[in-house]
N, C-alpha and C positions, 0 to 999 in steps of 0.2 A: 503728862500735862503739856509738854512741849509739842507732841504729836497732835494734840487736840487743837492748840492754837494754830499750828501750821495748816491745819485742815480747814480752818474758818474762812480764809479767802476762797477756797474752792467751793465750800457750801454756799457762801454768799453769791458766788458767780453762777452756781447752778440755780439758785432761787432766782437771781436776776433774769436768767434765760427762760425760766418757767414763767415769770411774770410777763416777759416779753412775749412768750408763746401765747399766753391768754390774751394779751392785748392785740397782737397782730392777727390771731385767729379770729377774734371777735370782729375786728375791723374788716377782715376779708369776708366774713359771713354777712355782715351787714351791707357791704358793697355789692356782693353778688345777689342778695335778696332784693335789694332796692333795684338793681339793674333788671332782674327778672320780672319784678312787679311792674317796672316802667314798660316792659315789653309785653305785659299782660298775658303771660304764659298760661295762667290758670283759666283766663277768659277763653283762650283758644281751645284749651282742653275741654271746657264745658261745651263750646260749639261743636267739637268733634265727637261728642257723645260720652266723654269721660267726666263723671261727676263724683264729688267726694262730700262727706258730711262736714268736713272742716275746711274752711276757706284757706287758700294758699298753701295747701298740703304739699304739693309737689315742690313749690318754691322753698318752703321751709326745709324739706328734706335735702334739697341741693345745698342749701345754706349750711346745714349741719354737716354734710359731707365735706364741704370746703373747710369748715371749722376744724374737723377731725385731721384732714390731711395737713393743713398749715401747722396745727399743733404738733403733729408727729414729726414734722421737719426740724423743730427745735429740740426734741427730746434727746437725740444722739449727743448733741453738744452738752446738754445738761448732764447726762450720765457720764460723758467723758470728763467733765469737771470734777465729778464725784469719784472718778476712778473706777466706775462700774463698766468695764469694757465688755463684759459677758452679755449685757443687755444692748450694747450699742449696735453690734453686728446684726442681730435679729431684726431690730427696728429699722436699720438702714436697708436691709433686704426687703422688709415689708413696704417701706416708703418707695423704694425703686420699682417693686412690682406693681405697686398701685399707680405710680406715675406712668409706668409703661402701659397700664390698663386704661388710663383716662382717655386716650384717642379712640379706643374701641368703644368705651362708654359713650362718648360724645357722638360717635358714628351711629350707634344704636338709637340714641335719642332722635337723631336727625331722621333716621329711617322710619321710626315710630311716628314722629310728628308729620312727615310728608305722607306716609301711608294713611294715617288717620284723616288727614286733610282730603286726600284723594277719595277715600271711602265715603266721607260726608258729602263731598262734591258729586260724586257718582249717584249717591242715594237721592240727593235733591234734584238732580237732572233726570233720573230715571223715572220718577213718579209722574211728572207732567208728560214725558214722552209716552209712557205706557197708557196714560189716561187719553192722550191724543189719538193713539191707534185703537182705542176703544177695547182695551183688554178687560176692563171692569164689566163690559157688556157680556162677555162670556160667563163671567161669575153669575150675573143676573139670569142669564138664560139656563144656566145649569142648576140654579137655585141653591148655590152654596154660600154659606155665610161663615165668616172667619171671626165673628164677634162683633160687638157694637163698635161703630166708627172705624172698622177695618175693611180694607178693600184688597183685591187681588193685586193691584198695582203697588200698594203700600207693602204688602207681604213680599212681593218679588224684590222690591227695592231694599227692604230690610234684610232679606237673605243675601243679596248681593254685597250689602254693607258688612254683614257679619263674616262673609267669606274673605273679603278684602282685608278686614281687620285681623282675622286669624293668619292669613298669609303674611301681613305686615309684621305682626308680632314674632312670627317664626323667623322672618328675615332679620329682624332686629336682634333676636337671640343668636342667630348665626354669626353676625358681626362681632358678638362677644367672644366667640370661639371657645365656648365652654362645651366640651364634648357631650356631657350628660343631657344638658338642655337642648343641644343641637339634635341629638338622637330622639328626644322626645318630640321636638318640633318637626322633624322629618317623618316621624310615624303619624303625626297628626295630619300633615300635608297628604300623606299617601292615602289616608282614609277619606279625605274630602271628596274625591270623585264618587266613591261608593255612597257616602252619605247623601250627596246631591242627587245621585241616580235613584236612590230610594225615595227621596222626597218628590222627585218628578213622577215616578211611577205611582205613588200614593195619590198625588194630586190629580193625575189623569184618570186614575181608577175612580176617585171620588167624583170627578166631573162627569165621567161616563155613566156612573151608577145613577146620579142624580138626574142627568139628562134622559136616560132611559126610563126612569120612574116617572 
């Protein structure tokens, strides 16, 4: 009985730390979500061609991530109060690893956002330039159609956009320094020239065939 009463202060202290963990984690999440919404991150993602069925999906995900990290920071102290040292070390190691990973994650997001912005900008600039040099006239002369409301200039601009997006995603993955994903990204980049060459050969063959016809 005496041991039970002696343990009560530690249990109450652990409960207090857990309550503080919920409160501070919730506050941190709300602050981050409000800040990102004020920056209109999802609006920029939509402009750059990234759309989701649920509004503020990216913002909510980042908010939940912040909530999880802040909550984890309080757990080791709570477990120490309860005398559960076997769980404290693994959690501390997990928190330290995640904190060390945060700069890489931020760097990957920066690379991704900048790359998507550049891809959208190049796409928007490329279409009027290609139309100005009358690229679409070649399509009309060759009698090639890419579907309703589609033109050769738009198709080239979309291909350029997709290529830049792929390169951006691969570079963002490389920033994370995850060997498996890095190897996959390197393989994808190495195949891009071959894929583009095939597309060019097919396009030229199609134009030549229709022109000769």
